[in-house]
N, C-alpha and C positions, 0 to 999 in steps of 0.2 A: 516143432518148427517145420516149416515147409521146406521142400528140397531146393527151391529156388534160392540161389545165393547162399549156399550152405556155409554157416559161420565157422564150422570146424575146419573146412578146407581153406578158408581165408586165413584163419589163425595159423594153420600148419605152414602155409606158403608165405606168410608175412605180407600179404596183399589182399585187397578187397575193396568194395565200395562201402559207403556209409552204413547201409542196412546190415552188412555182414559184420564189420568190426564193432559196430555199436550193439548188435545182437550179442556178441561175446561180452561186451561191457555190461549189458542188461543181465545176462546169466550170472556174471560175477557178483554184481550188486545184489541180485535176488538171493544168490547163494549165501551172501553175508547177512541176509535178513532185511534188506531194504525193500520198501514198497517202490517199485520202479516200473516204467512202461516205455515202449518205443513210440516215438511220434515222428511225423514227416511233414515237411512243407514243400510244396511244388517249386518254390523259388526262395532262395536265401542269398544274401550278399555278404562277402567278407573274406575270411581266411587270409587277411593281409593284402588282398588284391581288390581295389575298388571296382574293377571291371568284372570281377567274377560273379556269375549269376547262374545258379543251378538248383536242382532239387536236392534235398538233404534229409537224412534220417538221423535221429539222435535219441538220447535217453532223458526222460524226465523222472527225477527221483525225489522222494519225500525225505527232507532232512529237517528235524526240529519243527515239524508241522507245516513246512513250506515246500512247495514243489520248485526244484531248481533244475537247470539243464546240465547235462554231462555229455561229453563227446570225446570219443577215442581217436579223433582224426589226426591229432598231433601229440607228440610226446610231452609237450609243455603245457597242454590244456589244463585248466583248473575248473573244478566243479563250480557252477554258478557264474562263471565268466566265459561265455561262449565266444569263439572267434568269428561268429557269424550273426546276422540279424535276419529273422524270417520276414519275408515280404508278402507272403500269402498266408492264409489260415493254417495253423498248426493242427494237424489231424492225427488220430491214432493210426498206427500201422496195422494194416489188415493183410490177409493173403493176397488180395487183389493189388495192394500197394506193392508188394514184393514182385509180383509178375510184371506190373506196369513199369517199375523202375528197371528191371532186367531187360525188358523189351526196348525201353528208351535208350539204354546204354549200348545195346547190341550194335547199332550202326557205327558208332564211334570205334568200337573194338574191331569190327570188320574192316573199316577203312584203314586203321593203323596197321593191321596185319597184312592186308592187300598191298599197302604202300611198301612195306618191308619186303614182301615177295617180289614186287615189280622192280624195286630199286636195288635189291640185294643188301640193303642196310639193315641194321638190327631193328627189332621191334621197339617202338617207343618205350622208354623206361616206365611211364605211368601204367603200361599194360602188365609188364612182368618184373620191373626193377624193384630193388629193395626200398622199403619205406624209410624216410628220414624224418626230420622234425618239421619239414615244410610241406 
């Protein structure tokens, strides 16, 4: 795996973005003998929020001869019933995908940390906070 978005670090800290935690899921599924691969869409909608629109990475896994989606984004997700709908083509994850996603997320993290430094408030929970079911 590439060093960008190291999945082991995300797992140890209980935080990460979709390519990190779903890379962990990929490794678990492959370790159990499943044929699985990481995929990415530049835009998906869902996760219980009709306004939510962003890029996302998840796992496609073969089960009984059918490829189904699996995503570790929520504790209550079920394989084959994704909490999102891809709006752009679903493509395989490549090294360039990992770098592009990391670069795209960097400005949001920088703004959140700057805001906390300037205001003296805590960094937003989505940056460092514990993961829940939402």
